C-alpha positions as CSV (number, residue, x, y, z in Angstrom):
1,D,9.9,-36.2,-39.1
2,N,10.3,-32.2,-39.7
3,K,13.9,-31.8,-38.5
4,L,16.4,-29.7,-39.9
5,W,19.9,-29.9,-39.4
6,V,21.8,-26.6,-39.5
7,A,25.1,-25.2,-38.8
8,V,25.4,-21.9,-36.9
9,K,28.0,-19.9,-38.0
10,T,29.4,-17.3,-34.9
11,L,32.2,-15.2,-34.1
12,H,34.9,-15.8,-31.7
13,K,34.5,-13.7,-28.2
14,E,37.6,-11.9,-28.7
15,H,37.2,-10.2,-31.9
16,Y,32.7,-10.1,-31.8
17,Q,32.9,-6.4,-31.9
18,D,35.7,-5.8,-34.0
19,N,33.8,-8.4,-36.8
20,L,30.3,-8.0,-36.1
21,A,29.8,-5.4,-39.1
22,E,31.0,-7.5,-41.5
23,F,29.4,-10.6,-40.3
24,L,26.3,-8.8,-40.4
25,R,27.2,-7.5,-43.5
26,E,27.9,-11.5,-45.2
27,A,24.6,-12.1,-43.9
28,S,23.4,-9.9,-45.9
29,V,24.9,-11.0,-49.1
30,M,24.0,-14.4,-48.5
31,I,20.2,-14.1,-47.8
32,K,19.9,-12.7,-51.1
33,L,21.6,-16.1,-52.7
34,D,19.2,-19.0,-53.8
35,H,20.8,-21.6,-55.9
36,P,21.4,-25.3,-55.5
37,Y,25.0,-25.2,-55.7
38,I,25.6,-22.4,-52.7
39,V,24.9,-22.8,-48.9
40,K,21.8,-21.5,-48.0
41,I,21.2,-18.8,-45.3
42,I,18.1,-19.7,-43.1
43,G,18.6,-16.8,-40.6
44,I,20.4,-14.5,-37.9
45,T,20.1,-15.4,-34.5
46,K,19.4,-12.2,-32.2
47,G,22.4,-13.3,-29.8
48,P,24.6,-12.4,-28.2
49,P,26.4,-13.6,-30.1
50,V,24.9,-13.4,-33.1
51,G,24.7,-16.3,-35.2
52,L,24.3,-17.1,-38.8
53,V,22.1,-20.3,-39.4
54,Q,22.6,-21.7,-42.4
55,E,22.3,-25.4,-44.1
56,L,24.4,-28.0,-43.1
57,C,26.7,-29.9,-45.0
58,P,27.7,-32.5,-43.2
59,L,31.1,-33.9,-45.0
60,G,32.8,-30.7,-44.4
61,S,35.0,-28.5,-46.9
62,L,36.2,-29.7,-49.8
63,A,39.7,-29.3,-48.8
64,N,39.2,-31.7,-46.1
65,Y,37.5,-34.4,-47.6
66,L,40.2,-34.8,-50.7
67,N,42.9,-34.7,-47.8
68,S,40.8,-37.5,-46.1
69,H,39.7,-39.9,-48.8
70,A,42.5,-39.3,-51.6
71,D,42.1,-42.9,-52.4
72,V,38.2,-43.2,-52.8
73,I,37.7,-40.1,-55.5
74,E,36.9,-40.4,-58.9
75,N,37.2,-38.8,-62.0
76,N,33.6,-38.8,-62.1
77,D,33.1,-36.9,-59.0
78,I,35.9,-34.4,-59.6
79,N,34.0,-33.6,-62.7
80,L,30.8,-33.3,-61.0
81,G,31.9,-31.5,-58.2
82,A,33.8,-28.4,-60.7
83,S,30.6,-28.5,-62.8
84,Q,28.7,-27.5,-59.6
85,I,31.2,-25.3,-58.5
86,A,31.4,-23.4,-62.0
87,Q,27.4,-23.1,-62.2
88,G,27.2,-21.7,-58.4
89,M,29.9,-19.1,-59.9
90,E,28.0,-18.5,-63.2
91,F,24.5,-17.5,-60.8
92,L,26.9,-15.1,-58.7
93,E,28.4,-13.6,-61.9
94,A,24.5,-13.0,-62.6
95,K,23.8,-11.9,-60.0
96,R,26.9,-9.1,-60.0
97,F,28.8,-11.0,-56.6
98,V,32.3,-11.6,-57.1
99,H,33.5,-14.0,-54.2
100,R,37.0,-13.7,-54.1
101,D,37.6,-16.1,-52.1
102,L,37.1,-19.4,-54.0
103,A,38.9,-22.3,-52.5
104,S,38.4,-25.6,-51.6
105,R,38.2,-25.1,-48.0
106,N,35.0,-22.5,-48.8
107,I,33.6,-25.5,-51.0
108,L,31.2,-27.7,-48.6
109,L,30.4,-30.6,-49.3
110,A,26.1,-31.7,-48.5
111,T,26.6,-34.9,-50.0
112,T,29.7,-36.8,-51.9
113,K,27.7,-35.7,-55.2
114,L,26.7,-32.1,-53.9
115,A,28.9,-29.1,-53.6
116,K,28.2,-25.7,-52.4
117,I,29.9,-22.2,-52.4
118,S,30.3,-21.1,-48.9
119,D,32.1,-18.3,-46.9
120,F,30.8,-14.9,-48.4
121,G,32.8,-12.9,-46.1
122,L,35.0,-11.3,-48.9
123,S,32.4,-11.0,-51.6
124,R,31.2,-7.6,-52.6
125,A,28.5,-6.4,-55.1
126,V,29.7,-5.2,-58.2
127,G,28.6,-1.6,-58.7
128,V,26.2,-0.8,-61.5
129,D,28.4,1.7,-63.5
130,Q,31.4,-0.3,-62.6
131,D,32.8,-3.7,-64.0
132,F,35.6,-3.8,-61.1
133,Y,36.2,-3.9,-57.7
134,Q,38.8,-1.2,-55.8
135,S,40.4,-1.8,-52.6
136,K,40.2,0.8,-50.3
137,T,42.1,-0.8,-47.5
138,G,45.4,-2.6,-47.6
139,G,45.3,-6.4,-47.9
140,R,46.6,-9.3,-49.4
141,W,45.5,-10.2,-52.9
């Protein structure tokens, strides 16, 4: 059985044109990242609408999982997930990427023992000659 289960991320119709460039920028960031603790991008659909095809993490976000399974989560699982997230972030740092929105809603669970960083819509490549990111537009920090 050679089926590959995937998730397809698309833009809402009412925001499609306004966010298409940023959506494609997210795809260009993610396609460069290959690490066991980062959600892998598989491809981009031509559209319309354009879709970001990525590996499926069937248990959903860590935030939702923690809220709905608080009674069965063990400390060992929390430590394992924290270690995986830290290793994923270390990889991003080595690639000179800053995620800027690491939160439990942006950690997806492939299994109860495998956490992956996702949602790179706010990430930025740090310039070669600078070690900081300076926002050029207003926004909430």
